[in-house]
TORVO-322600 format. One line per 10 residues: number of its first residue (from 1); their letters; for each residue x, y, z negated of C-alpha. Coordinates in steps of 0.2 Angstrom, whole numbers, m for minus. Layout:
NUM) a) X,Y,Z  ...
***
This chain:
1) xxxxxxxxxx) m53,m89,13  m43,m77,4  m44,m59,10  m32,m47,17  m35,m31,8  m28,m13,7  m31,m3,m9  m29,16,m15  m23,19,m1  m22,40,0
11) xxxxxxxxxx) m25,52,16  m24,70,17  m40,79,25  m29,81,40  m24,61,42  m7,60,35  m3,48,21  15,49,19  29,63,25  41,59,39
21) xxxxxxxxxx) 56,59,30  59,46,14  73,52,2  79,48,m16  70,64,m22  55,64,m11  51,46,m10  35,49,0  43,60,12  37,76,5
31) xxxxxxxxxx) 19,69,4  19,71,m16  5,80,m17  m7,67,m11  m1,59,m29  1,75,m39  m19,80,m37  m24,73,m52  m18,62,m67  m3,50,m60
41) xxxxxxxxxx) m9,37,m71  m21,33,m58  m6,30,m46  7,23,m58  m3,9,m69  m19,9,m62  m25,m4,m76  m15,5,m89  m28,2,m107  m26,19,m111
51) xxxxxxxxxx) m32,26,m94  m49,38,m96  m64,27,m89  m69,38,m75  m77,34,m58  m59,37,m51  m51,25,m63  m66,11,m60  m63,11,m41  m43,12,m41
61) xxxxxxxxxx) m41,m2,m54  m47,m15,m44  m30,m13,m35  m22,m30,m43  m39,m41,m45  m37,m57,m34  m20,m50,m28  m7,m64,m27  5,m57,m15  9,m40,m7
71) xxxxxxxxxx) 17,m35,9  24,m18,10  37,m10,23  54,m5,19  53,13,16  40,8,3  54,m2,m7  68,13,m4  74,25,5  89,15,13
81) xxxxxxxxxx) 89,10,32  101,0,42  111,m13,34  109,m15,15  124,m9,7  118,m6,m11  112,m23,m18  108,m14,m35  94,m4,m27  79,m16,m33
91) xxxxxxxxxx) 66,m3,m27  59,13,m36  52,5,m52  67,0,m61  67,m15,m72  46,m20,m72  39,m15,m54  21,m14,m57  16,m29,m44  17,m45,m56
101) xxxxxxxxxx) 15,m56,m39  28,m60,m26  31,m45,m10  36,m48,7  46,m32,12  47,m30,29  63,m28,36  75,m30,51  90,m34,40  94,m50,31
111) xxxxxxxxxx) 93,m49,10  92,m63,m5  76,m62,m15  77,m50,m30  67,m56,m45  60,m49,m63  55,m55,m79  36,m49,m77  34,m61,m61  38,m49,m48
121) xxxxxxxxxx) 48,m54,m32  54,m46,m18  56,m56,m2  64,m48,13  57,m53,30  59,m49,49  42,m54,57  29,m51,65  11,m43,55  6,m63,59
131) xxxxxxxxxx) 22,m70,53  21,m58,38  4,m64,31  9,m83,34  24,m80,21  13,m71,10  m1,m82,10  11,m95,5  17,m85,m9  1,m81,m17
141) xxxxxxxxxx) m6,m97,m19  m23,m94,m12  m27,m77,m19  m27,m65,m8  m15,m53,2  m13,m35,m2  m5,m23,11  3,m11,0  10,1,13  16,14,20
151) xxxxxxxxxx) 3,20,34  16,12,48  13,m5,40  m6,m3,38  m6,1,54  2,m15,61  m8,m25,53  m26,m15,58  m19,m15,76  m15,m36,73
161) xxxxxxxxxx) m34,m35,67  m28,m43,51  m38,m34,37  m53,m38,30  m56,m23,17  m49,m8,13  m51,6,0  m45,23,7  m45,38,m4  m46,56,4
171) xxxxxxxxxx) m37,69,m5  m43,87,m3  m26,94,5  m18,97,22  0,91,24  2,99,41  13,85,47  19,68,42  15,48,47  m5,47,50
181) xxxxxxxxxx) m12,28,50  m22,32,65  m12,33,79  m18,21,95  m31,16,82  m47,23,90  m64,16,87  m56,4,72  m71,10,62  m82,m2,74
191) xxxxxxxxxx) m75,m17,67  m80,m12,48  m93,m7,38  m89,10,29  m97,16,13  m89,34,5  m92,39,m13  m86,57,m18  m79,57,m37  m82,73,m48
201) xxxxxxxxxx) m62,76,m46  m64,80,m27  m57,62,m22  m69,52,m8  m67,34,m10  m72,25,7  m73,6,8  m70,m2,24  m77,m21,25  m74,m32,40
211) xxx) m88,m36,52  m83,m54,57  m95,m61,73
***
């Protein structure tokens, strides 16, 4: 059966994956240091053919393999809250979003789908994690579904016991405040086997595979 996967999800040493307030100038809410620690090509364009072949790149480049759809929270799509007032906003990524698959955007406010020539399409849905996953599986055509974030969205799917695999990356910085993936998830690791590897860059990659009874 197709899996539900989390990939390349960055966490600070003190457990935060995003800042507290998203704005146009701070799309990760002040947690940009999580993504400025090493070459940005590993974040934007992880499958770029000109990226150096390193351990970090080898591990992060699995992001798109076998993925048929993504689910993301509204904050990953844009900084707006409440009713959609700017229909021209099509996400942070310009005319060529990197997904190249359908993407389900979780929001309480209706909006028509947005499609791009490279195969990316955004579908806006007010749904529980179970309902969102059912819709994403319809769009994925039998391939895996990636939970793209932010941390609150990943946390919801973990709490609902819907995640089969996670690739988490601990970045050697502390943020002091922000949004944690772990609130309310005590002992979640007991559902997984966990392996870790540290690269020369200082990043530690953690691979969580769901243990099924």
